[in-house]
MIKE-797886 format. One record per atom (N, C-alpha, C): residue number from 1; residue in one letter; atom name; x, y, z. Coordinates in steps of 0.2 Angstrom, whole numbers, always signed. Layout:
<nodes>
<node NUM a CA <X Y Z>> ...
</nodes>
This chain:
<nodes>
<node 1 m N <-217 -52 +51>> <node 1 m CA <-211 -56 +52>> <node 1 m C <-208 -58 +45>> <node 2 t N <-202 -57 +44>> <node 2 t CA <-198 -59 +37>> <node 2 t C <-198 -66 +36>> <node 3 e N <-200 -68 +31>> <node 3 e CA <-199 -75 +29>> <node 3 e C <-198 -76 +21>> <node 4 l N <-194 -80 +19>> <node 4 l CA <-193 -81 +12>> <node 4 l C <-191 -88 +10>> <node 5 i N <-192 -91 +4>> <node 5 i CA <-190 -97 +2>> <node 5 i C <-184 -96 -3>> <node 6 a N <-179 -100 -2>> <node 6 a CA <-173 -99 -6>> <node 6 a C <-168 -105 -4>> <node 7 t N <-164 -107 -9>> <node 7 t CA <-159 -112 -8>> <node 7 t C <-153 -109 -5>> <node 8 v N <-149 -113 -2>> <node 8 v CA <-143 -110 +1>> <node 8 v C <-138 -107 -5>> <node 9 e N <-139 -110 -11>> <node 9 e CA <-135 -108 -16>> <node 9 e C <-137 -100 -18>> <node 10 h N <-143 -99 -18>> <node 10 h CA <-146 -92 -19>> <node 10 h C <-143 -88 -13>> <node 11 a N <-144 -90 -7>> <node 11 a CA <-141 -86 -1>> <node 11 a C <-134 -84 -2>> <node 12 s N <-130 -89 -4>> <node 12 s CA <-123 -88 -4>> <node 12 s C <-121 -83 -10>> <node 13 q N <-125 -84 -16>> <node 13 q CA <-124 -79 -21>> <node 13 q C <-126 -72 -19>> <node 14 w N <-131 -71 -15>> <node 14 w CA <-133 -64 -13>> <node 14 w C <-127 -61 -9>> <node 15 a N <-125 -66 -4>> <node 15 a CA <-119 -63 +0>> <node 15 a C <-113 -62 -4>> <node 16 h N <-111 -65 -9>> <node 16 h CA <-106 -64 -14>> <node 16 h C <-107 -57 -17>> <node 17 r N <-113 -56 -20>> <node 17 r CA <-115 -50 -23>> <node 17 r C <-114 -44 -19>> <node 18 r N <-115 -45 -12>> <node 18 r CA <-114 -39 -8>> <node 18 r C <-107 -39 -5>> <node 19 r N <-103 -43 -8>> <node 19 r CA <-96 -43 -6>> <node 19 r C <-95 -45 +2>> <node 20 v N <-99 -49 +4>> <node 20 v CA <-98 -51 +11>> <node 20 v C <-93 -57 +11>> <node 21 p N <-87 -55 +14>> <node 21 p CA <-81 -60 +14>> <node 21 p C <-83 -67 +17>> <node 22 e N <-81 -72 +14>> <node 22 e CA <-83 -79 +17>> <node 22 e C <-80 -80 +23>> <node 23 a N <-74 -77 +25>> <node 23 a CA <-71 -77 +31>> <node 23 a C <-76 -75 +37>> <node 24 s N <-81 -72 +36>> <node 24 s CA <-86 -69 +41>> <node 24 s C <-91 -74 +41>> <node 25 w N <-92 -79 +37>> <node 25 w CA <-98 -84 +37>> <node 25 w C <-96 -89 +42>> <node 26 n N <-102 -92 +45>> <node 26 n CA <-101 -98 +49>> <node 26 n C <-98 -103 +45>> <node 27 p N <-93 -107 +48>> <node 27 p CA <-90 -113 +44>> <node 27 p C <-95 -117 +41>> <node 28 v N <-101 -119 +44>> <node 28 v CA <-105 -123 +41>> <node 28 v C <-107 -121 +34>> <node 29 y N <-109 -114 +33>> <node 29 y CA <-111 -111 +27>> <node 29 y C <-105 -111 +22>> <node 30 r N <-99 -110 +25>> <node 30 r CA <-93 -110 +20>> <node 30 r C <-92 -116 +17>> <node 31 a N <-93 -122 +21>> <node 31 a CA <-93 -129 +18>> <node 31 a C <-98 -130 +13>> <node 32 l N <-104 -128 +15>> <node 32 l CA <-110 -129 +10>> <node 32 l C <-109 -125 +3>> <node 33 a N <-105 -119 +4>> <node 33 a CA <-104 -115 -2>> <node 33 a C <-98 -119 -6>> <node 34 g N <-95 -123 -3>> <node 34 g CA <-89 -126 -7>> <node 34 g C <-83 -122 -8>> <node 35 g N <-83 -117 -5>> <node 35 g CA <-77 -113 -5>> <node 35 g C <-76 -109 -11>> <node 36 t N <-81 -109 -16>> <node 36 t CA <-81 -105 -22>> <node 36 t C <-88 -102 -23>> <node 37 a N <-88 -97 -27>> <node 37 a CA <-94 -93 -28>> <node 37 a C <-99 -98 -32>> <node 38 p N <-105 -97 -30>> <node 38 p CA <-110 -102 -33>> <node 38 p C <-111 -100 -40>> <node 39 t N <-115 -105 -44>> <node 39 t CA <-116 -104 -51>> <node 39 t C <-120 -97 -52>> <node 40 r N <-118 -94 -57>> <node 40 r CA <-121 -87 -58>> <node 40 r C <-129 -88 -59>> <node 41 l N <-132 -83 -55>> <node 41 l CA <-140 -84 -55>> <node 41 l C <-142 -78 -59>> <node 42 p N <-148 -78 -62>> <node 42 p CA <-151 -73 -66>> <node 42 p C <-153 -67 -62>> <node 43 a N <-153 -61 -65>> <node 43 a CA <-154 -55 -61>> <node 43 a C <-161 -55 -58>> <node 44 s N <-165 -59 -61>> <node 44 s CA <-172 -59 -58>> <node 44 s C <-172 -62 -51>> <node 45 s N <-167 -66 -49>> <node 45 s CA <-167 -69 -43>> <node 45 s C <-164 -65 -37>> <node 46 e N <-162 -59 -39>> <node 46 e CA <-159 -54 -34>> <node 46 e C <-164 -52 -29>> <node 47 l N <-162 -51 -23>> <node 47 l CA <-166 -49 -17>> <node 47 l C <-167 -42 -18>> <node 48 t N <-173 -39 -17>> <node 48 t CA <-174 -32 -17>> <node 48 t C <-177 -29 -11>> <node 49 d N <-179 -34 -6>> <node 49 d CA <-181 -32 +0>> <node 49 d C <-175 -32 +5>> <node 50 d N <-174 -26 +9>> <node 50 d CA <-169 -26 +13>> <node 50 d C <-170 -30 +19>> <node 51 a N <-176 -31 +21>> <node 51 a CA <-177 -36 +27>> <node 51 a C <-175 -43 +25>> <node 52 d N <-177 -45 +19>> <node 52 d CA <-175 -52 +17>> <node 52 d C <-167 -53 +17>> <node 53 l N <-164 -48 +14>> <node 53 l CA <-157 -48 +13>> <node 53 l C <-153 -48 +20>> <node 54 e N <-156 -44 +25>> <node 54 e CA <-153 -44 +32>> <node 54 e C <-154 -51 +35>> <node 55 l N <-160 -54 +34>> <node 55 l CA <-161 -60 +37>> <node 55 l C <-156 -65 +34>> <node 56 v N <-155 -66 +28>> <node 56 v CA <-150 -71 +25>> <node 56 v C <-143 -69 +27>> <node 57 l N <-141 -63 +27>> <node 57 l CA <-134 -62 +29>> <node 57 l C <-133 -63 +36>> <node 58 a N <-138 -62 +40>> <node 58 a CA <-137 -63 +48>> <node 58 a C <-137 -71 +49>> <node 59 q N <-140 -75 +45>> <node 59 q CA <-140 -82 +46>> <node 59 q C <-133 -85 +43>> <node 60 l N <-131 -82 +38>> <node 60 l CA <-124 -85 +35>> <node 60 l C <-119 -83 +40>> <node 61 t N <-119 -77 +43>> <node 61 t CA <-113 -75 +47>> <node 61 t C <-114 -76 +54>> <node 62 t N <-119 -80 +56>> <node 62 t CA <-120 -81 +63>> <node 62 t C <-114 -83 +67>> <node 63 p N <-112 -81 +73>> <node 63 p CA <-107 -84 +76>> <node 63 p C <-108 -90 +80>> <node 64 a N <-115 -92 +81>> <node 64 a CA <-117 -98 +84>> <node 64 a C <-122 -101 +80>> <node 65 l N <-121 -107 +77>> <node 65 l CA <-126 -110 +73>> <node 65 l C <-127 -117 +76>> <node 66 l N <-134 -118 +78>> <node 66 l CA <-136 -124 +80>> <node 66 l C <-140 -128 +75>> <node 67 s N <-137 -134 +73>> <node 67 s CA <-140 -138 +68>> <node 67 s C <-143 -144 +71>> <node 68 v N <-150 -145 +69>> <node 68 v CA <-154 -151 +72>> <node 68 v C <-157 -154 +66>> <node 69 a N <-156 -161 +65>> <node 69 a CA <-158 -164 +59>> <node 69 a C <-161 -171 +62>> <node 70 v N <-167 -172 +59>> <node 70 v CA <-170 -179 +60>> <node 70 v C <-170 -183 +53>> <node 71 t N <-167 -189 +53>> <node 71 t CA <-167 -193 +47>> <node 71 t C <-171 -199 +48>> <node 72 d N <-176 -200 +44>> <node 72 d CA <-181 -206 +44>> <node 72 d C <-180 -209 +37>> <node 73 g N <-177 -215 +37>> <node 73 g CA <-176 -218 +30>> <node 73 g C <-171 -214 +26>> <node 74 e N <-173 -211 +20>> <node 74 e CA <-169 -207 +16>> <node 74 e C <-171 -200 +16>> <node 75 q N <-176 -198 +21>> <node 75 q CA <-179 -192 +21>> <node 75 q C <-176 -188 +27>> <node 76 t N <-173 -182 +26>> <node 76 t CA <-170 -178 +32>> <node 76 t C <-174 -171 +32>> <node 77 h N <-176 -170 +38>> <node 77 h CA <-179 -163 +40>> <node 77 h C <-174 -159 +44>> <node 78 r N <-172 -154 +42>> <node 78 r CA <-166 -150 +46>> <node 78 r C <-168 -143 +48>> <node 79 l N <-166 -141 +54>> <node 79 l CA <-166 -134 +56>> <node 79 l C <-159 -132 +57>> <node 80 r N <-157 -126 +54>> <node 80 r CA <-151 -123 +56>> <node 80 r C <-153 -116 +59>> <node 81 i N <-151 -115 +65>> <node 81 i CA <-153 -109 +69>> <node 81 i C <-147 -105 +71>> <node 82 g N <-147 -98 +69>> <node 82 g CA <-142 -94 +70>> <node 82 g C <-144 -91 +77>> <node 83 l N <-140 -92 +82>> <node 83 l CA <-142 -90 +89>> <node 83 l C <-140 -83 +91>> <node 84 d N <-144 -80 +95>> <node 84 d CA <-143 -73 +97>> <node 84 d C <-146 -72 +104>> <node 85 a N <-144 -68 +108>> <node 85 a CA <-147 -67 +115>> <node 85 a C <-155 -64 +114>> <node 86 v N <-156 -61 +109>> <node 86 v CA <-163 -58 +108>> <node 86 v C <-167 -62 +103>> <node 87 a N <-165 -62 +97>> <node 87 a CA <-168 -65 +91>> <node 87 a C <-164 -70 +87>> <node 88 a N <-167 -75 +85>> <node 88 a CA <-164 -80 +81>> <node 88 a C <-166 -80 +74>> <node 89 t N <-162 -82 +69>> <node 89 t CA <-163 -83 +62>> <node 89 t C <-163 -91 +61>> <node 90 v N <-168 -93 +56>> <node 90 v CA <-169 -100 +55>> <node 90 v C <-168 -102 +48>> <node 91 e N <-165 -107 +46>> <node 91 e CA <-165 -110 +39>> <node 91 e C <-168 -117 +40>> <node 92 e N <-174 -118 +37>> <node 92 e CA <-177 -125 +38>> <node 92 e C <-177 -128 +31>> <node 93 a N <-175 -134 +31>> <node 93 a CA <-176 -138 +25>> <node 93 a C <-178 -145 +26>> <node 94 a N <-182 -147 +21>> <node 94 a CA <-185 -154 +21>> <node 94 a C <-183 -157 +14>> <node 95 a N <-179 -163 +15>> <node 95 a CA <-177 -167 +9>> <node 95 a C <-173 -162 +4>> <node 96 d N <-175 -162 -2>> <node 96 d CA <-171 -158 -7>> <node 96 d C <-174 -152 -9>> <node 97 l N <-179 -150 -5>> <node 97 l CA <-183 -144 -6>> <node 97 l C <-179 -137 -4>> <node 98 p N <-181 -132 -7>> <node 98 p CA <-178 -126 -5>> <node 98 p C <-179 -124 +2>> <node 99 s N <-175 -120 +5>> <node 99 s CA <-175 -119 +12>> <node 99 s C <-180 -113 +14>> <node 100 r N <-183 -114 +19>> <node 100 r CA <-187 -108 +22>> <node 100 r C <-183 -104 +27>> <node 101 w N <-182 -98 +26>> <node 101 w CA <-178 -93 +30>> <node 101 w C <-183 -89 +34>> <node 102 s N <-182 -89 +40>> <node 102 s CA <-187 -85 +45>> <node 102 s C <-183 -83 +51>> <node 103 e N <-187 -79 +55>> <node 103 e CA <-184 -77 +61>> <node 103 e C <-189 -78 +67>> <node 104 l N <-187 -79 +73>> <node 104 l CA <-191 -80 +79>> <node 104 l C <-187 -77 +85>> <node 105 s N <-191 -76 +90>> <node 105 s CA <-187 -73 +96>> <node 105 s C <-184 -79 +100>> <node 106 t N <-178 -78 +103>> <node 106 t CA <-174 -83 +106>> <node 106 t C <-178 -87 +111>> <node 107 p N <-183 -85 +115>> <node 107 p CA <-187 -89 +119>> <node 107 p C <-191 -94 +116>> <node 108 e N <-192 -93 +109>> <node 108 e CA <-196 -98 +105>> <node 108 e C <-192 -104 +102>> <node 109 v N <-186 -103 +103>> <node 109 v CA <-181 -108 +100>> <node 109 v C <-182 -115 +102>> <node 110 p N <-182 -116 +109>> <node 110 p CA <-183 -123 +111>> <node 110 p C <-190 -126 +109>> <node 111 a N <-195 -123 +109>> <node 111 a CA <-202 -126 +107>> <node 111 a C <-201 -127 +99>> <node 112 r N <-198 -123 +95>> <node 112 r CA <-197 -125 +88>> <node 112 r C <-194 -131 +87>> <node 113 i N <-188 -132 +90>> <node 113 i CA <-184 -138 +90>> <node 113 i C <-188 -144 +92>> <node 114 i N <-192 -144 +98>> <node 114 i CA <-195 -149 +100>> <node 114 i C <-201 -151 +96>> <node 115 r N <-204 -147 +92>> <node 115 r CA <-209 -149 +87>> <node 115 r C <-206 -153 +82>> <node 116 l N <-200 -151 +80>> <node 116 l CA <-197 -155 +74>> <node 116 l C <-195 -162 +77>> <node 117 l N <-193 -163 +83>> <node 117 l CA <-191 -169 +86>> <node 117 l C <-197 -173 +88>> <node 118 e N <-203 -170 +90>> <node 118 e CA <-209 -174 +91>> <node 118 e C <-211 -177 +84>> <node 119 d N <-211 -173 +79>> <node 119 d CA <-213 -176 +72>> <node 119 d C <-209 -182 +70>> <node 120 s N <-203 -183 +73>> <node 120 s CA <-199 -189 +71>> <node 120 s C <-202 -195 +74>> <node 121 g N <-206 -195 +79>> <node 121 g CA <-209 -201 +82>> <node 121 g C <-205 -203 +87>> <node 122 v N <-199 -200 +89>> <node 122 v CA <-195 -202 +95>> <node 122 v C <-199 -200 +101>> <node 123 d N <-199 -205 +106>> <node 123 d CA <-203 -204 +112>> <node 123 d C <-199 -199 +117>> <node 124 l N <-200 -193 +116>> <node 124 l CA <-196 -188 +120>> <node 124 l C <-199 -188 +127>> <node 125 a N <-195 -186 +132>> <node 125 a CA <-197 -186 +139>> <node 125 a C <-194 -180 +142>> <node 126 p N <-196 -177 +148>> <node 126 p CA <-193 -171 +151>> <node 126 p C <-186 -172 +151>> <node 127 a N <-182 -166 +151>> <node 127 a CA <-175 -166 +151>> <node 127 a C <-172 -170 +156>> <node 128 e N <-168 -175 +155>> <node 128 e CA <-164 -178 +160>> <node 128 e C <-157 -176 +160>> <node 129 l N <-155 -172 +165>> <node 129 l CA <-149 -169 +165>> <node 129 l C <-143 -172 +168>> <node 130 s N <-144 -178 +170>> <node 130 s CA <-138 -183 +173>> <node 130 s C <-136 -187 +167>> <node 131 i N <-132 -184 +162>> <node 131 i CA <-130 -187 +156>> <node 131 i C <-125 -192 +158>> <node 132 k N <-126 -198 +155>> <node 132 k CA <-121 -204 +156>> <node 132 k C <-115 -203 +152>> <node 133 h N <-109 -205 +155>> <node 133 h CA <-103 -204 +152>> <node 133 h C <-99 -211 +153>> <node 134 g N <-93 -211 +150>> <node 134 g CA <-87 -215 +151>> <node 134 g C <-89 -223 +153>> <node 135 a N <-89 -224 +160>> <node 135 a CA <-90 -231 +162>> <node 135 a C <-96 -234 +159>> <node 136 n N <-102 -230 +158>> <node 136 n CA <-108 -233 +156>> <node 136 n C <-108 -235 +148>> <node 137 a N <-103 -233 +145>> <node 137 a CA <-103 -234 +137>> <node 137 a C <-101 -241 +135>> <node 138 l N <-104 -243 +130>> <node 138 l CA <-103 -249 +126>> <node 138 l C <-98 -247 +120>> <node 139 r N <-93 -251 +119>> <node 139 r CA <-88 -250 +114>> <node 139 r C <-86 -256 +110>> <node 140 l N <-84 -255 +104>> <node 140 l CA <-81 -261 +101>> <node 140 l C <-74 -262 +104>> <node 141 s N <-72 -269 +104>> <node 141 s CA <-65 -270 +106>> <node 141 s C <-61 -268 +100>> <node 142 p N <-54 -267 +101>> <node 142 p CA <-50 -266 +96>> <node 142 p C <-50 -270 +90>> <node 143 a N <-51 -277 +91>> <node 143 a CA <-52 -282 +85>> <node 143 a C <-58 -280 +82>> <node 144 q N <-64 -279 +85>> <node 144 q CA <-70 -278 +82>> <node 144 q C <-70 -271 +78>> <node 145 s N <-66 -266 +81>> <node 145 s CA <-66 -260 +77>> <node 145 s C <-62 -261 +71>> <node 146 r N <-57 -265 +71>> <node 146 r CA <-53 -266 +64>> <node 146 r C <-57 -270 +59>> <node 147 i N <-62 -274 +61>> <node 147 i CA <-66 -278 +57>> <node 147 i C <-71 -273 +54>> <node 148 a N <-74 -269 +58>> <node 148 a CA <-79 -264 +56>> <node 148 a C <-75 -259 +51>> <node 149 y N <-69 -256 +53>> <node 149 y CA <-66 -251 +49>> <node 149 y C <-64 -254 +42>> <node 150 t N <-62 -260 +42>> <node 150 t CA <-60 -264 +35>> <node 150 t C <-66 -264 +31>> <node 151 a N <-72 -266 +34>> <node 151 a CA <-78 -267 +30>> <node 151 a C <-81 -260 +27>> <node 152 l N <-80 -255 +31>> <node 152 l CA <-83 -249 +29>> <node 152 l C <-78 -246 +24>> <node 153 t N <-72 -247 +24>> <node 153 t CA <-67 -244 +19>> <node 153 t C <-68 -248 +12>> <node 154 q N <-71 -254 +13>> <node 154 q CA <-72 -258 +7>> <node 154 q C <-79 -256 +4>> <node 155 g N <-83 -252 +7>> <node 155 g CA <-89 -250 +4>> <node 155 g C <-95 -253 +7>> <node 156 v N <-94 -258 +12>> <node 156 v CA <-100 -261 +15>> <node 156 v C <-104 -256 +19>> <node 157 s N <-110 -256 +19>> <node 157 s CA <-115 -252 +23>> <node 157 s C <-113 -253 +30>> <node 158 p N <-114 -247 +34>> <node 158 p CA <-114 -248 +41>> <node 158 p C <-117 -254 +44>> <node 159 e N <-124 -255 +42>> <node 159 e CA <-128 -260 +45>> <node 159 e C <-124 -267 +43>> <node 160 g N <-122 -268 +37>> <node 160 g CA <-118 -274 +35>> <node 160 g C <-112 -275 +39>> <node 161 a N <-108 -269 +40>> <node 161 a CA <-101 -270 +43>> <node 161 a C <-102 -272 +50>> <node 162 f N <-107 -269 +54>> <node 162 f CA <-107 -270 +61>> <node 162 f C <-111 -277 +62>> <node 163 a N <-116 -279 +58>> <node 163 a CA <-120 -285 +58>> <node 163 a C <-115 -291 +58>> <node 164 a N <-110 -290 +54>> <node 164 a CA <-105 -296 +53>> <node 164 a C <-100 -297 +58>> <node 165 i N <-100 -293 +63>> <node 165 i CA <-95 -293 +68>> <node 165 i C <-96 -299 +73>> <node 166 p N <-92 -304 +74>> <node 166 p CA <-94 -310 +78>> <node 166 p C <-93 -307 +86>> <node 167 d N <-97 -311 +90>> <node 167 d CA <-97 -310 +97>> <node 167 d C <-99 -303 +99>> <node 168 l N <-103 -299 +95>> <node 168 l CA <-105 -293 +97>> <node 168 l C <-110 -292 +102>> <node 169 d N <-110 -288 +107>> <node 169 d CA <-115 -287 +112>> <node 169 d C <-122 -286 +108>> <node 170 d N <-127 -289 +111>> <node 170 d CA <-134 -288 +107>> <node 170 d C <-136 -281 +107>> <node 171 t N <-135 -277 +113>> <node 171 t CA <-137 -270 +114>> <node 171 t C <-133 -266 +109>> <node 172 l N <-126 -267 +109>> <node 172 l CA <-122 -264 +104>> <node 172 l C <-124 -265 +97>> <node 173 r N <-125 -271 +95>> <node 173 r CA <-127 -273 +88>> <node 173 r C <-133 -269 +87>> <node 174 d N <-138 -269 +91>> <node 174 d CA <-145 -265 +90>> <node 174 d C <-143 -258 +88>> <node 175 a N <-139 -255 +92>> <node 175 a CA <-138 -248 +91>> <node 175 a C <-134 -246 +85>> <node 176 l N <-129 -250 +83>> <node 176 l CA <-125 -249 +77>> <node 176 l C <-128 -251 +71>> <node 177 t N <-133 -255 +71>> <node 177 t CA <-137 -257 +65>> <node 177 t C <-144 -254 +65>> <node 178 a N <-145 -249 +69>> <node 178 a CA <-152 -246 +70>> <node 178 a C <-154 -243 +63>> <node 179 t N <-161 -244 +62>> <node 179 t CA <-163 -241 +56>> <node 179 t C <-169 -236 +57>> <node 180 g N <-170 -235 +64>> <node 180 g CA <-176 -231 +65>> <node 180 g C <-174 -223 +65>> <node 181 p N <-178 -218 +66>> <node 181 p CA <-176 -211 +66>> <node 181 p C <-170 -210 +69>> <node 182 r N <-166 -205 +66>> <node 182 r CA <-159 -203 +69>> <node 182 r C <-160 -195 +70>> <node 183 i N <-157 -193 +76>> <node 183 i CA <-157 -186 +78>> <node 183 i C <-150 -184 +78>> <node 184 s N <-148 -179 +75>> <node 184 s CA <-141 -176 +75>> <node 184 s C <-142 -169 +78>> <node 185 l N <-137 -167 +82>> <node 185 l CA <-137 -161 +85>> <node 185 l C <-130 -158 +85>> <node 186 a N <-129 -152 +82>> <node 186 a CA <-122 -150 +82>> <node 186 a C <-122 -142 +83>> <node 187 l N <-117 -140 +86>> <node 187 l CA <-116 -133 +88>> <node 187 l C <-109 -130 +85>> <node 188 t N <-109 -125 +80>> <node 188 t CA <-103 -123 +77>> <node 188 t C <-102 -116 +79>> <node 189 l N <-97 -114 +82>> <node 189 l CA <-95 -108 +85>> <node 189 l C <-90 -105 +81>> <node 190 h N <-90 -98 +79>> <node 190 h CA <-84 -95 +76>> <node 190 h C <-85 -87 +78>> <node 191 d N <-79 -85 +78>> <node 191 d CA <-78 -77 +80>> <node 191 d C <-73 -75 +75>> <node 192 p N <-75 -72 +69>> <node 192 p CA <-70 -70 +64>> <node 192 p C <-65 -65 +66>> <node 193 r N <-67 -61 +72>> <node 193 r CA <-62 -57 +74>> <node 193 r C <-57 -60 +79>> <node 194 g N <-58 -66 +81>> <node 194 g CA <-54 -70 +86>> <node 194 g C <-54 -67 +93>> <node 195 r N <-59 -63 +95>> <node 195 r CA <-59 -60 +101>> <node 195 r C <-62 -65 +107>> <node 196 v N <-66 -69 +105>> <node 196 v CA <-69 -74 +110>> <node 196 v C <-66 -81 +109>> <node 197 t N <-65 -83 +103>> <node 197 t CA <-61 -89 +102>> <node 197 t C <-57 -88 +95>> <node 198 e N <-51 -91 +95>> <node 198 e CA <-46 -90 +90>> <node 198 e C <-48 -94 +84>> <node 199 r N <-51 -100 +85>> <node 199 r CA <-53 -104 +79>> <node 199 r C <-60 -107 +80>> <node 200 p N <-63 -109 +75>> <node 200 p CA <-70 -111 +75>> <node 200 p C <-70 -118 +79>> <node 201 v N <-76 -119 +83>> <node 201 v CA <-77 -125 +87>> <node 201 v C <-83 -128 +85>> <node 202 t N <-83 -135 +84>> <node 202 t CA <-89 -138 +83>> <node 202 t C <-90 -144 +87>> <node 203 w N <-96 -145 +90>> <node 203 w CA <-98 -150 +94>> <node 203 w C <-104 -154 +91>> <node 204 s N <-104 -161 +92>> <node 204 s CA <-110 -164 +89>> <node 204 s C <-111 -170 +93>> <node 205 r N <-117 -173 +92>> <node 205 r CA <-120 -179 +95>> <node 205 r C <-125 -182 +91>> <node 206 l N <-126 -189 +91>> <node 206 l CA <-131 -192 +87>> <node 206 l C <-135 -197 +91>> <node 207 w N <-141 -197 +90>> <node 207 w CA <-145 -203 +93>> <node 207 w C <-149 -207 +88>> <node 208 v N <-149 -213 +89>> <node 208 v CA <-152 -218 +84>> <node 208 v C <-157 -222 +88>> <node 209 t N <-162 -224 +84>> <node 209 t CA <-168 -228 +87>> <node 209 t C <-167 -235 +84>> <node 210 g N <-166 -240 +89>> <node 210 g CA <-165 -247 +87>> <node 210 g C <-172 -251 +89>> <node 211 t N <-171 -257 +88>> <node 211 t CA <-177 -261 +89>> <node 211 t C <-179 -261 +97>> <node 212 n N <-174 -260 +101>> <node 212 n CA <-175 -260 +108>> <node 212 n C <-175 -254 +112>> <node 213 g N <-175 -248 +108>> <node 213 g CA <-175 -242 +111>> <node 213 g C <-170 -237 +108>> <node 214 l N <-169 -231 +112>> <node 214 l CA <-165 -226 +109>> <node 214 l C <-158 -226 +112>> <node 215 y N <-153 -224 +108>> <node 215 y CA <-146 -225 +109>> <node 215 y C <-143 -218 +108>> <node 216 r N <-138 -216 +112>> <node 216 r CA <-134 -210 +110>> <node 216 r C <-127 -212 +108>> <node 217 l N <-125 -210 +102>> <node 217 l CA <-118 -212 +100>> <node 217 l C <-114 -205 +101>> <node 218 d N <-109 -206 +105>> <node 218 d CA <-104 -200 +106>> <node 218 d C <-98 -201 +101>> <node 219 l N <-96 -196 +98>> <node 219 l CA <-91 -196 +93>> <node 219 l C <-93 -200 +87>> <node 220 p N <-99 -199 +84>> <node 220 p CA <-101 -203 +79>> <node 220 p C <-97 -203 +72>> <node 221 a N <-92 -199 +71>> <node 221 a CA <-89 -199 +65>> <node 221 a C <-83 -205 +65>> <node 222 r N <-82 -207 +71>> <node 222 r CA <-77 -213 +72>> <node 222 r C <-80 -219 +70>> <node 223 p N <-76 -224 +68>> <node 223 p CA <-79 -231 +66>> <node 223 p C <-81 -234 +72>> <node 224 a N <-79 -233 +78>> <node 224 a CA <-81 -236 +84>> <node 224 a C <-83 -231 +90>> <node 225 p N <-89 -228 +89>> <node 225 p CA <-91 -223 +94>> <node 225 p C <-93 -227 +101>> <node 226 a N <-93 -223 +106>> <node 226 a CA <-96 -225 +112>> <node 226 a C <-103 -224 +112>> <node 227 v N <-107 -230 +114>> <node 227 v CA <-114 -230 +113>> <node 227 v C <-117 -231 +120>> <node 228 h N <-122 -227 +122>> <node 228 h CA <-126 -227 +128>> <node 228 h C <-133 -229 +127>> <node 229 r N <-136 -233 +130>> <node 229 r CA <-143 -234 +130>> <node 229 r C <-146 -229 +134>> <node 230 v N <-151 -225 +131>> <node 230 v CA <-154 -219 +135>> <node 230 v C <-161 -219 +134>> <node 231 g N <-164 -215 +138>> <node 231 g CA <-171 -213 +138>> <node 231 g C <-172 -207 +134>> <node 232 g N <-179 -205 +132>> <node 232 g CA <-180 -199 +128>> <node 232 g C <-178 -193 +131>> <node 233 g N <-177 -193 +138>> <node 233 g CA <-175 -187 +141>> <node 233 g C <-168 -185 +140>> <node 234 d N <-164 -189 +137>> <node 234 d CA <-157 -188 +136>> <node 234 d C <-156 -183 +130>> <node 235 v N <-161 -183 +125>> <node 235 v CA <-161 -178 +120>> <node 235 v C <-161 -171 +122>> <node 236 l N <-167 -170 +126>> <node 236 l CA <-168 -163 +128>> <node 236 l C <-163 -161 +134>> <node 237 g N <-161 -166 +138>> <node 237 g CA <-155 -165 +143>> <node 237 g C <-149 -163 +140>> <node 238 t N <-148 -165 +133>> <node 238 t CA <-142 -162 +130>> <node 238 t C <-143 -156 +126>> <node 239 l N <-149 -155 +123>> <node 239 l CA <-151 -149 +119>> <node 239 l C <-151 -143 +123>> <node 240 l N <-154 -143 +129>> <node 240 l CA <-155 -137 +132>> <node 240 l C <-148 -133 +134>> <node 241 p N <-144 -137 +137>> <node 241 p CA <-137 -134 +139>> <node 241 p C <-133 -132 +133>> <node 242 v N <-133 -136 +128>> <node 242 v CA <-130 -134 +122>> <node 242 v C <-133 -127 +119>> <node 243 l N <-139 -127 +119>> <node 243 l CA <-143 -121 +116>> <node 243 l C <-141 -115 +121>> <node 244 a N <-140 -116 +127>> <node 244 a CA <-138 -110 +132>> <node 244 a C <-131 -108 +130>> <node 245 q N <-127 -113 +129>> <node 245 q CA <-120 -112 +127>> <node 245 q C <-119 -108 +121>> <node 246 g N <-123 -109 +116>> <node 246 g CA <-123 -106 +110>> <node 246 g C <-125 -98 +110>> <node 247 i N <-130 -97 +114>> <node 247 i CA <-133 -91 +116>> <node 247 i C <-128 -86 +120>> <node 248 r N <-125 -90 +124>> <node 248 r CA <-119 -86 +128>> <node 248 r C <-114 -84 +124>> <node 249 f N <-112 -89 +119>> <node 249 f CA <-106 -87 +115>> <node 249 f C <-108 -81 +110>> <node 250 a N <-114 -81 +107>> <node 250 a CA <-116 -76 +103>> <node 250 a C <-116 -69 +107>> <node 251 a N <-119 -69 +113>> <node 251 a CA <-119 -63 +117>> <node 251 a C <-112 -61 +118>> <node 252 a N <-107 -65 +119>> <node 252 a CA <-100 -63 +121>> <node 252 a C <-97 -60 +114>> <node 253 c N <-99 -63 +108>> <node 253 c CA <-96 -60 +102>> <node 253 c C <-99 -53 +101>> <node 254 a N <-105 -52 +103>> <node 254 a CA <-108 -46 +102>> <node 254 a C <-105 -41 +107>> <node 255 a N <-104 -43 +113>> <node 255 a CA <-101 -38 +118>> <node 255 a C <-94 -37 +116>> <node 256 a N <-90 -41 +112>> <node 256 a CA <-83 -40 +110>> <node 256 a C <-83 -36 +104>> <node 257 g N <-89 -34 +101>> <node 257 g CA <-89 -30 +95>> <node 257 g C <-90 -34 +89>> <node 258 g N <-92 -41 +90>> <node 258 g CA <-93 -45 +84>> <node 258 g C <-100 -46 +82>> <node 259 a N <-104 -41 +84>> <node 259 a CA <-111 -42 +83>> <node 259 a C <-113 -42 +76>> <node 260 r N <-118 -46 +74>> <node 260 r CA <-119 -47 +67>> <node 260 r C <-124 -41 +65>> 
</nodes>
C-alpha cells in the first residue's frame, strides 16, 4: 500500500510541476495553497515514484473531501479523506507535523474515523439517527448576540465574550464556553466540469465538550449558533449519512466523466 510523509506545500508543488490546474483541485486544497504557487522546493524533494504521485494528485483533486478534526487544547489531529466508491485517499496530520498520505478501501473509512474520535476521549455511542433540529435548539437572543459580536470584534476570546453575557441560560453558557475536546466535520464537494454541481458545496458541523456533556453547534461560523445538547450517538449519526453522501457524489462525478 502506498504511503508517504509530506507537507501540503510539497504536495501542491508537485501538482504545479505536473501542471495540474488548480481549478481541478478540491477547494480545500486550493485554499491551503493560498492561490499561488508554493515556495520553490529543491530538486531533491521531487517525487520519483509514480504510485506516490498518483496518490497525492488523487487527494488534491478529489471531488468529495471529508475533513474530520479533533482539537484538544491547542493540539489538533486531522483527517482529510478523498472519497470514492471503491478506494479512498487520506491525508492525516497532527499538530504542525508533516502529513501522512495513504490510501485505504472505502469500507475501511468509518473505522478509521472512529479511531480518531475515540482517541479524543469523547464518549461515543451507537449512531443516533433521529437528529434534533429547530425547536430543540438553544440560541442567543438578538441582544445577547449583539453583545457577543461586539466583544468578539474587539478581540475578546470566545470564552470571555460569552461568559460576560448577562442572563444567559446555564446550558447555553456551558456550550459556548466549552474547553473540552472539539470535533469538527466538513464535506466539500466540487465537480470541475460542472456536470453534477455547477459550484462547490461545503457543509460543516461542530461538537464541543462542556462541563456537563456534549453539544452540537449548527452553523458554527456565526456569532450565535444554534446549540443542541446531545449524546455521543449524535456524532456517528451525523457522520455516517454525510460519508454516504460524499461517496454518492464521487460516484456521480465518475459516472459523468469526472473520475480522478
